PDB file of N, CA, C and O in Angstrom, chain B, residues numbered from 101:
ATOM      1  N   MET B 101     -48.390   9.865 -31.438  1.00  0.00           N
ATOM      2  CA  MET B 101     -49.709  10.153 -31.438  1.00  0.00           C
ATOM      3  C   MET B 101     -49.325   8.136 -31.810  1.00  0.00           C
ATOM      4  O   MET B 101     -50.421   7.611 -31.617  1.00  0.00           O
ATOM      5  N   PHE B 102     -48.356   7.059 -32.192  1.00  0.00           N
ATOM      6  CA  PHE B 102     -48.416   5.929 -31.947  1.00  0.00           C
ATOM      7  C   PHE B 102     -48.511   5.539 -30.760  1.00  0.00           C
ATOM      8  O   PHE B 102     -49.202   4.577 -30.426  1.00  0.00           O
ATOM      9  N   THR B 103     -47.594   6.478 -29.714  1.00  0.00           N
ATOM     10  CA  THR B 103     -47.637   5.617 -28.946  1.00  0.00           C
ATOM     11  C   THR B 103     -48.857   5.477 -27.770  1.00  0.00           C
ATOM     12  O   THR B 103     -49.170   4.834 -26.768  1.00  0.00           O
ATOM     13  N   PHE B 104     -49.233   6.394 -28.520  1.00  0.00           N
ATOM     14  CA  PHE B 104     -50.642   6.163 -27.249  1.00  0.00           C
ATOM     15  C   PHE B 104     -51.632   5.239 -28.010  1.00  0.00           C
ATOM     16  O   PHE B 104     -52.541   4.812 -27.298  1.00  0.00           O
ATOM     17  N   ILE B 105     -51.650   4.748 -29.608  1.00  0.00           N
ATOM     18  CA  ILE B 105     -52.131   3.936 -29.806  1.00  0.00           C
ATOM     19  C   ILE B 105     -52.260   2.731 -29.243  1.00  0.00           C
ATOM     20  O   ILE B 105     -53.150   2.018 -28.780  1.00  0.00           O
ATOM     21  N   SER B 106     -50.307   2.707 -29.545  1.00  0.00           N
ATOM     22  CA  SER B 106     -49.854   0.969 -29.150  1.00  0.00           C
ATOM     23  C   SER B 106     -50.386   0.840 -27.609  1.00  0.00           C
ATOM     24  O   SER B 106     -51.133  -0.097 -27.327  1.00  0.00           O
ATOM     25  N   SER B 107     -49.994   1.791 -26.612  1.00  0.00           N
ATOM     26  CA  SER B 107     -50.127   2.560 -24.918  1.00  0.00           C
ATOM     27  C   SER B 107     -51.681   1.566 -24.902  1.00  0.00           C
ATOM     28  O   SER B 107     -51.878   0.471 -24.376  1.00  0.00           O
ATOM     29  N   LYS B 108     -52.607   2.432 -25.681  1.00  0.00           N
ATOM     30  CA  LYS B 108     -53.817   1.968 -25.181  1.00  0.00           C
ATOM     31  C   LYS B 108     -54.708   0.477 -25.741  1.00  0.00           C
ATOM     32  O   LYS B 108     -55.874   0.167 -25.495  1.00  0.00           O
ATOM     33  N   PHE B 109     -53.770  -0.192 -26.487  1.00  0.00           N
ATOM     34  CA  PHE B 109     -54.032  -1.634 -27.147  1.00  0.00           C
ATOM     35  C   PHE B 109     -53.133  -1.989 -26.145  1.00  0.00           C
ATOM     36  O   PHE B 109     -52.096  -2.255 -26.752  1.00  0.00           O
ATOM     37  N   ASN B 110     -52.943  -2.143 -24.945  1.00  0.00           N
ATOM     38  CA  ASN B 110     -51.768  -3.565 -24.534  1.00  0.00           C
ATOM     39  C   ASN B 110     -52.269  -4.473 -23.938  1.00  0.00           C
ATOM     40  O   ASN B 110     -53.161  -4.555 -23.094  1.00  0.00           O
ATOM     41  N   ALA B 111     -51.210  -5.612 -24.767  1.00  0.00           N
ATOM     42  CA  ALA B 111     -51.939  -6.740 -24.509  1.00  0.00           C
ATOM     43  C   ALA B 111     -52.590  -7.553 -23.215  1.00  0.00           C
ATOM     44  O   ALA B 111     -53.305  -8.529 -23.440  1.00  0.00           O
ATOM     45  N   MET B 112     -52.304  -7.091 -21.747  1.00  0.00           N
ATOM     46  CA  MET B 112     -52.657  -7.268 -21.090  1.00  0.00           C
ATOM     47  C   MET B 112     -53.774  -6.482 -20.214  1.00  0.00           C
ATOM     48  O   MET B 112     -53.906  -6.671 -19.005  1.00  0.00           O
ATOM     49  N   GLU B 113     -54.482  -5.670 -20.892  1.00  0.00           N
ATOM     50  CA  GLU B 113     -55.755  -5.139 -20.477  1.00  0.00           C
ATOM     51  C   GLU B 113     -56.745  -5.805 -22.046  1.00  0.00           C
ATOM     52  O   GLU B 113     -57.376  -4.987 -22.715  1.00  0.00           O
ATOM     53  N   ILE B 114     -56.739  -7.457 -22.478  1.00  0.00           N
ATOM     54  CA  ILE B 114     -57.608  -8.055 -22.917  1.00  0.00           C
ATOM     55  C   ILE B 114     -58.582  -8.621 -21.597  1.00  0.00           C
ATOM     56  O   ILE B 114     -58.224  -9.074 -20.510  1.00  0.00           O
ATOM     57  N   ASN B 115     -59.591  -8.461 -22.010  1.00  0.00           N
ATOM     58  CA  ASN B 115     -61.059  -8.445 -21.208  1.00  0.00           C
ATOM     59  C   ASN B 115     -61.352 -10.042 -22.087  1.00  0.00           C
ATOM     60  O   ASN B 115     -61.726 -10.246 -23.242  1.00  0.00           O
ATOM     61  N   TYR B 116     -60.914 -11.220 -20.708  1.00  0.00           N
ATOM     62  CA  TYR B 116     -61.142 -12.391 -21.382  1.00  0.00           C
ATOM     63  C   TYR B 116     -62.938 -12.726 -20.382  1.00  0.00           C
ATOM     64  O   TYR B 116     -63.702 -13.617 -20.755  1.00  0.00           O
ATOM     65  N   TRP B 117     -63.122 -12.180 -19.661  1.00  0.00           N
ATOM     66  CA  TRP B 117     -64.296 -12.745 -19.784  1.00  0.00           C
ATOM     67  C   TRP B 117     -65.029 -11.923 -21.203  1.00  0.00           C
ATOM     68  O   TRP B 117     -65.227 -10.753 -20.878  1.00  0.00           O
ATOM     69  N   TRP B 118     -65.330 -12.096 -22.165  1.00  0.00           N
ATOM     70  CA  TRP B 118     -65.668 -11.916 -23.532  1.00  0.00           C
ATOM     71  C   TRP B 118     -65.207 -12.439 -24.073  1.00  0.00           C
ATOM     72  O   TRP B 118     -65.900 -13.088 -24.857  1.00  0.00           O
ATOM     73  N   LEU B 119     -63.885 -12.608 -24.146  1.00  0.00           N
ATOM     74  CA  LEU B 119     -62.937 -12.835 -25.203  1.00  0.00           C
ATOM     75  C   LEU B 119     -63.758 -14.307 -25.453  1.00  0.00           C
ATOM     76  O   LEU B 119     -64.535 -14.318 -26.407  1.00  0.00           O
ATOM     77  N   ILE B 120     -63.570 -16.039 -24.325  1.00  0.00           N
ATOM     78  CA  ILE B 120     -63.405 -17.015 -23.983  1.00  0.00           C
ATOM     79  C   ILE B 120     -64.987 -17.255 -24.484  1.00  0.00           C
ATOM     80  O   ILE B 120     -64.911 -18.205 -25.263  1.00  0.00           O
ATOM     81  N   PRO B 121     -66.420 -16.816 -24.390  1.00  0.00           N
ATOM     82  CA  PRO B 121     -67.120 -16.558 -24.553  1.00  0.00           C
ATOM     83  C   PRO B 121     -67.160 -16.787 -25.898  1.00  0.00           C
ATOM     84  O   PRO B 121     -67.612 -17.688 -26.605  1.00  0.00           O
ATOM     85  N   PHE B 122     -66.507 -15.625 -26.109  1.00  0.00           N
ATOM     86  CA  PHE B 122     -66.948 -15.721 -27.916  1.00  0.00           C
ATOM     87  C   PHE B 122     -66.223 -16.347 -28.966  1.00  0.00           C
ATOM     88  O   PHE B 122     -66.610 -16.445 -30.130  1.00  0.00           O
ATOM     89  N   LEU B 123     -64.701 -16.943 -28.300  1.00  0.00           N
ATOM     90  CA  LEU B 123     -64.529 -17.843 -29.059  1.00  0.00           C
ATOM     91  C   LEU B 123     -65.178 -18.984 -28.932  1.00  0.00           C
ATOM     92  O   LEU B 123     -65.351 -19.688 -29.927  1.00  0.00           O
ATOM     93  N   LEU B 124     -65.615 -19.337 -27.770  1.00  0.00           N
ATOM     94  CA  LEU B 124     -66.610 -20.768 -27.613  1.00  0.00           C
ATOM     95  C   LEU B 124     -67.511 -21.328 -28.780  1.00  0.00           C
ATOM     96  O   LEU B 124     -67.764 -22.392 -29.345  1.00  0.00           O
ATOM     97  N   LEU B 125     -68.044 -19.210 -28.827  1.00  0.00           N
ATOM     98  CA  LEU B 125     -69.566 -19.660 -29.906  1.00  0.00           C
ATOM     99  C   LEU B 125     -69.121 -19.496 -31.334  1.00  0.00           C
ATOM    100  O   LEU B 125     -69.685 -20.203 -32.170  1.00  0.00           O
ATOM    101  N   MET B 126     -67.907 -18.408 -31.844  1.00  0.00           N
ATOM    102  CA  MET B 126     -67.022 -18.937 -32.876  1.00  0.00           C
ATOM    103  C   MET B 126     -66.673 -20.325 -33.333  1.00  0.00           C
ATOM    104  O   MET B 126     -66.521 -20.265 -34.554  1.00  0.00           O
ATOM    105  N   ALA B 127     -66.410 -21.985 -32.741  1.00  0.00           N
ATOM    106  CA  ALA B 127     -66.008 -22.750 -31.935  1.00  0.00           C
ATOM    107  C   ALA B 127     -67.670 -23.843 -32.623  1.00  0.00           C
ATOM    108  O   ALA B 127     -67.813 -24.748 -33.444  1.00  0.00           O
ATOM    109  N   LEU B 128     -68.509 -23.139 -31.790  1.00  0.00           N
ATOM    110  CA  LEU B 128     -69.405 -24.447 -32.108  1.00  0.00           C
ATOM    111  C   LEU B 128     -70.422 -23.508 -33.122  1.00  0.00           C
ATOM    112  O   LEU B 128     -71.617 -23.787 -33.218  1.00  0.00           O
ATOM    113  N   LEU B 129     -69.768 -22.289 -33.915  1.00  0.00           N
ATOM    114  CA  LEU B 129     -70.721 -21.953 -34.865  1.00  0.00           C
ATOM    115  C   LEU B 129     -69.679 -23.050 -36.084  1.00  0.00           C
ATOM    116  O   LEU B 129     -70.288 -23.778 -36.868  1.00  0.00           O
ATOM    117  N   VAL B 130     -68.657 -23.030 -36.081  1.00  0.00           N
ATOM    118  CA  VAL B 130     -67.678 -23.914 -37.023  1.00  0.00           C
ATOM    119  C   VAL B 130     -67.724 -25.015 -37.102  1.00  0.00           C
ATOM    120  O   VAL B 130     -67.198 -25.544 -38.081  1.00  0.00           O
ATOM    121  N   ILE B 131     -68.352 -25.789 -36.135  1.00  0.00           N
ATOM    122  CA  ILE B 131     -68.574 -27.042 -35.520  1.00  0.00           C
ATOM    123  C   ILE B 131     -70.387 -27.380 -36.595  1.00  0.00           C
ATOM    124  O   ILE B 131     -70.551 -28.107 -37.575  1.00  0.00           O
ATOM    125  N   TRP B 132     -71.099 -26.770 -36.077  1.00  0.00           N
ATOM    126  CA  TRP B 132     -71.995 -26.585 -36.799  1.00  0.00           C
ATOM    127  C   TRP B 132     -72.520 -26.623 -37.727  1.00  0.00           C
ATOM    128  O   TRP B 132     -73.616 -27.134 -37.957  1.00  0.00           O
ATOM    129  N   LEU B 133     -71.508 -25.845 -38.725  1.00  0.00           N
ATOM    130  CA  LEU B 133     -71.358 -25.733 -40.176  1.00  0.00           C
ATOM    131  C   LEU B 133     -70.845 -26.848 -40.834  1.00  0.00           C
ATOM    132  O   LEU B 133     -71.099 -27.322 -41.941  1.00  0.00           O
ATOM    133  N   ILE B 134     -69.894 -27.260 -39.738  1.00  0.00           N
ATOM    134  CA  ILE B 134     -69.264 -28.545 -40.999  1.00  0.00           C
ATOM    135  C   ILE B 134     -70.751 -30.057 -40.966  1.00  0.00           C
ATOM    136  O   ILE B 134     -71.320 -30.779 -41.784  1.00  0.00           O
ATOM    137  N   LYS B 135     -70.760 -29.853 -39.724  1.00  0.00           N
ATOM    138  CA  LYS B 135     -71.766 -31.263 -39.808  1.00  0.00           C
ATOM    139  C   LYS B 135     -73.156 -30.895 -40.439  1.00  0.00           C
ATOM    140  O   LYS B 135     -73.797 -31.800 -40.972  1.00  0.00           O
ATOM    141  N   ARG B 136     -73.722 -29.460 -40.406  1.00  0.00           N
ATOM    142  CA  ARG B 136     -74.684 -29.251 -41.710  1.00  0.00           C
ATOM    143  C   ARG B 136     -74.328 -29.582 -43.096  1.00  0.00           C
ATOM    144  O   ARG B 136     -75.027 -30.073 -43.981  1.00  0.00           O
ATOM    145  N   ASN B 137     -72.880 -29.148 -43.105  1.00  0.00           N
ATOM    146  CA  ASN B 137     -72.596 -29.808 -44.582  1.00  0.00           C
ATOM    147  C   ASN B 137     -72.328 -30.695 -44.973  1.00  0.00           C
ATOM    148  O   ASN B 137     -72.438 -31.060 -46.143  1.00  0.00           O
ATOM    149  N   GLN B 138     -71.823 -31.372 -43.903  1.00  0.00           N
ATOM    150  CA  GLN B 138     -71.709 -33.691 -44.325  1.00  0.00           C
ATOM    151  C   GLN B 138     -73.272 -33.966 -44.359  1.00  0.00           C
ATOM    152  O   GLN B 138     -73.643 -34.823 -45.161  1.00  0.00           O
ATOM    153  N   LYS B 139     -74.198 -33.354 -43.603  1.00  0.00           N
ATOM    154  CA  LYS B 139     -75.483 -33.718 -43.788  1.00  0.00           C
ATOM    155  C   LYS B 139     -76.291 -33.595 -45.243  1.00  0.00           C
ATOM    156  O   LYS B 139     -76.970 -34.383 -45.901  1.00  0.00           O
ATOM    157  N   ASP B 140     -75.952 -32.467 -45.380  1.00  0.00           N
ATOM    158  CA  ASP B 140     -76.453 -31.598 -47.071  1.00  0.00           C
ATOM    159  C   ASP B 140     -75.708 -32.492 -48.080  1.00  0.00           C
ATOM    160  O   ASP B 140     -76.289 -32.792 -49.123  1.00  0.00           O
ATOM    161  N   GLU B 141     -74.115 -33.058 -47.773  1.00  0.00           N
ATOM    162  CA  GLU B 141     -73.419 -33.830 -49.039  1.00  0.00           C
ATOM    163  C   GLU B 141     -74.488 -34.889 -49.113  1.00  0.00           C
ATOM    164  O   GLU B 141     -75.345 -34.813 -49.993  1.00  0.00           O
ATOM    165  N   LYS B 142     -74.484 -35.916 -48.199  1.00  0.00           N
ATOM    166  CA  LYS B 142     -75.621 -37.434 -47.921  1.00  0.00           C
ATOM    167  C   LYS B 142     -76.360 -37.129 -48.469  1.00  0.00           C
ATOM    168  O   LYS B 142     -76.640 -37.800 -49.463  1.00  0.00           O
ATOM    169  N   VAL B 143     -77.075 -36.017 -48.181  1.00  0.00           N
ATOM    170  CA  VAL B 143     -78.636 -35.880 -48.931  1.00  0.00           C
ATOM    171  C   VAL B 143     -78.754 -35.332 -50.506  1.00  0.00           C
ATOM    172  O   VAL B 143     -79.849 -35.122 -51.027  1.00  0.00           O
ATOM    173  N   PHE B 144     -77.627 -35.151 -51.116  1.00  0.00           N
ATOM    174  CA  PHE B 144     -77.000 -34.658 -52.478  1.00  0.00           C
ATOM    175  C   PHE B 144     -76.489 -35.758 -52.621  1.00  0.00           C
ATOM    176  O   PHE B 144     -77.624 -36.118 -52.934  1.00  0.00           O
ATOM    177  N   GLU B 145     -76.121 -36.321 -52.672  1.00  0.00           N
ATOM    178  CA  GLU B 145     -75.300 -37.824 -52.916  1.00  0.00           C
ATOM    179  C   GLU B 145     -76.764 -38.795 -53.002  1.00  0.00           C
ATOM    180  O   GLU B 145     -76.953 -39.523 -53.976  1.00  0.00           O
ATOM    181  N   LYS B 146     -77.330 -38.744 -52.352  1.00  0.00           N
ATOM    182  CA  LYS B 146     -78.579 -39.685 -52.208  1.00  0.00           C
ATOM    183  C   LYS B 146     -79.500 -39.090 -53.406  1.00  0.00           C
ATOM    184  O   LYS B 146     -80.565 -39.587 -53.771  1.00  0.00           O
ATOM    185  N   LYS B 147     -79.007 -38.159 -53.841  1.00  0.00           N
ATOM    186  CA  LYS B 147     -80.237 -37.481 -55.000  1.00  0.00           C
ATOM    187  C   LYS B 147     -80.022 -38.183 -56.132  1.00  0.00           C
ATOM    188  O   LYS B 147     -80.756 -38.856 -56.856  1.00  0.00           O
ATOM    189  N   ILE B 148     -78.746 -37.866 -56.150  1.00  0.00           N
ATOM    190  CA  ILE B 148     -77.598 -38.294 -57.490  1.00  0.00           C
ATOM    191  C   ILE B 148     -78.155 -39.434 -57.638  1.00  0.00           C
ATOM    192  O   ILE B 148     -79.084 -39.690 -58.404  1.00  0.00           O
ATOM    193  N   ILE B 149     -77.605 -40.162 -56.908  1.00  0.00           N
ATOM    194  CA  ILE B 149     -77.778 -41.774 -57.095  1.00  0.00           C
ATOM    195  C   ILE B 149     -79.014 -42.061 -57.457  1.00  0.00           C
ATOM    196  O   ILE B 149     -79.261 -42.929 -58.295  1.00  0.00           O
ATOM    197  N   GLN B 150     -80.009 -41.282 -56.796  1.00  0.00           N
ATOM    198  CA  GLN B 150     -81.888 -42.174 -56.990  1.00  0.00           C
ATOM    199  C   GLN B 150     -81.746 -40.930 -58.926  1.00  0.00           C
ATOM    200  O   GLN B 150     -82.620 -41.354 -59.682  1.00  0.00           O
ATOM    201  N   SER B 151     -81.196 -40.130 -59.384  1.00  0.00           N
ATOM    202  CA  SER B 151     -81.528 -39.503 -60.498  1.00  0.00           C
ATOM    203  C   SER B 151     -81.036 -41.019 -61.456  1.00  0.00           C
ATOM    204  O   SER B 151     -81.638 -41.843 -62.146  1.00  0.00           O
ATOM    205  N   GLU B 152     -79.784 -40.824 -61.075  1.00  0.00           N
ATOM    206  CA  GLU B 152     -78.849 -42.000 -62.247  1.00  0.00           C
ATOM    207  C   GLU B 152     -80.049 -43.244 -61.943  1.00  0.00           C
ATOM    208  O   GLU B 152     -80.690 -43.368 -62.986  1.00  0.00           O
ATOM    209  N   LEU B 153     -80.463 -44.006 -61.094  1.00  0.00           N
ATOM    210  CA  LEU B 153     -80.592 -45.020 -61.101  1.00  0.00           C
ATOM    211  C   LEU B 153     -82.200 -45.208 -61.840  1.00  0.00           C
ATOM    212  O   LEU B 153     -82.522 -46.077 -62.651  1.00  0.00           O
ATOM    213  N   LYS B 154     -83.298 -43.809 -61.126  1.00  0.00           N
ATOM    214  CA  LYS B 154     -83.960 -44.658 -61.672  1.00  0.00           C
ATOM    215  C   LYS B 154     -84.440 -42.868 -63.304  1.00  0.00           C
ATOM    216  O   LYS B 154     -84.312 -41.724 -62.867  1.00  0.00           O
ATOM    217  N   PRO B 155     -84.745 -42.981 -64.344  1.00  0.00           N
ATOM    218  CA  PRO B 155     -84.748 -42.164 -65.074  1.00  0.00           C
ATOM    219  C   PRO B 155     -86.414 -41.417 -64.584  1.00  0.00           C
ATOM    220  O   PRO B 155     -87.332 -41.966 -63.974  1.00  0.00           O
ATOM    221  N   ASP B 156     -86.327 -39.944 -65.145  1.00  0.00           N
ATOM    222  CA  ASP B 156     -87.925 -39.139 -65.013  1.00  0.00           C
ATOM    223  C   ASP B 156     -88.717 -39.600 -65.426  1.00  0.00           C
ATOM    224  O   ASP B 156     -88.160 -40.583 -65.915  1.00  0.00           O
ATOM    225  N   ASP B 157     -90.393 -39.755 -65.811  1.00  0.00           N
ATOM    226  CA  ASP B 157     -91.105 -40.013 -66.490  1.00  0.00           C
ATOM    227  C   ASP B 157     -90.795 -38.801 -68.018  1.00  0.00           C
ATOM    228  O   ASP B 157     -90.700 -39.082 -69.212  1.00  0.00           O
ATOM    229  N   ASP B 158     -90.748 -38.064 -67.632  1.00  0.00           N
ATOM    230  CA  ASP B 158     -90.751 -37.135 -68.499  1.00  0.00           C
ATOM    231  C   ASP B 158     -89.645 -37.059 -69.822  1.00  0.00           C
ATOM    232  O   ASP B 158     -89.748 -36.390 -70.849  1.00  0.00           O
ATOM    233  N   ASP B 159     -88.355 -38.167 -69.326  1.00  0.00           N
ATOM    234  CA  ASP B 159     -88.089 -38.268 -70.067  1.00  0.00           C
ATOM    235  C   ASP B 159     -86.776 -39.069 -70.737  1.00  0.00           C
ATOM    236  O   ASP B 159     -85.551 -39.134 -70.834  1.00  0.00           O
ATOM    237  N   HIS B 160     -88.838 -39.945 -71.337  1.00  0.00           N
ATOM    238  CA  HIS B 160     -88.559 -41.180 -72.434  1.00  0.00           C
ATOM    239  C   HIS B 160     -89.422 -40.776 -73.824  1.00  0.00           C
ATOM    240  O   HIS B 160     -90.433 -40.155 -74.153  1.00  0.00           O
ATOM    241  N   ASP B 161     -88.285 -41.583 -74.431  1.00  0.00           N
ATOM    242  CA  ASP B 161     -88.725 -40.746 -75.835  1.00  0.00           C
ATOM    243  C   ASP B 161     -90.066 -41.765 -76.899  1.00  0.00           C
ATOM    244  O   ASP B 161     -90.172 -41.720 -78.124  1.00  0.00           O
ATOM    245  N   GLU B 162     -90.866 -42.540 -75.995  1.00  0.00           N
ATOM    246  CA  GLU B 162     -92.202 -42.561 -76.865  1.00  0.00           C
ATOM    247  C   GLU B 162     -92.833 -42.219 -76.993  1.00  0.00           C
ATOM    248  O   GLU B 162     -93.397 -42.073 -75.909  1.00  0.00           O
ATOM    249  N   PRO B 163     -93.702 -41.612 -78.191  1.00  0.00           N
ATOM    250  CA  PRO B 163     -94.821 -40.971 -79.030  1.00  0.00           C
ATOM    251  C   PRO B 163     -96.204 -41.346 -77.319  1.00  0.00           C
ATOM    252  O   PRO B 163     -96.782 -42.424 -77.454  1.00  0.00           O
ATOM    253  N   VAL B 164     -96.469 -40.814 -76.435  1.00  0.00           N
ATOM    254  CA  VAL B 164     -97.635 -40.408 -76.161  1.00  0.00           C
ATOM    255  C   VAL B 164     -98.693 -40.693 -77.275  1.00  0.00           C
ATOM    256  O   VAL B 164     -98.507 -40.475 -78.472  1.00  0.00           O
ATOM    257  N   PRO B 165     -99.727 -41.164 -76.768  1.00  0.00           N
ATOM    258  CA  PRO B 165    -101.010 -41.526 -77.094  1.00  0.00           C
ATOM    259  C   PRO B 165    -102.086 -40.726 -76.985  1.00  0.00           C
ATOM    260  O   PRO B 165    -102.395 -40.163 -75.935  1.00  0.00           O
ATOM    261  N   HIS B 166    -102.699 -40.631 -78.033  1.00  0.00           N
ATOM    262  CA  HIS B 166    -103.565 -38.229 -78.545  1.00  0.00           C
ATOM    263  C   HIS B 166    -105.120 -40.081 -78.027  1.00  0.00           C
ATOM    264  O   HIS B 166    -106.334 -39.880 -78.007  1.00  0.00           O
TER     265      HIS B 166
END
C-alpha cells in the first residue's frame, strides 16, 4: 500500500507549469502584505503622534458655561 502511494507522488512527476506561477503569486502576496503593513504602521504612528501633541476638545477639565 505504501509503495503505491510513494510511487504515485514521485518527485519527477511534479508539474512545474503550475508550481512556478503558484510560487510567484505567493511571493507577490508576501511582498504586498509587507508593503501594506509598513504603510499602515506609518499611518498609525502619525495618528499616535498627533494624539499626543493635540489633546481632544472633549478631554479638557474646564467647566462648560450654561
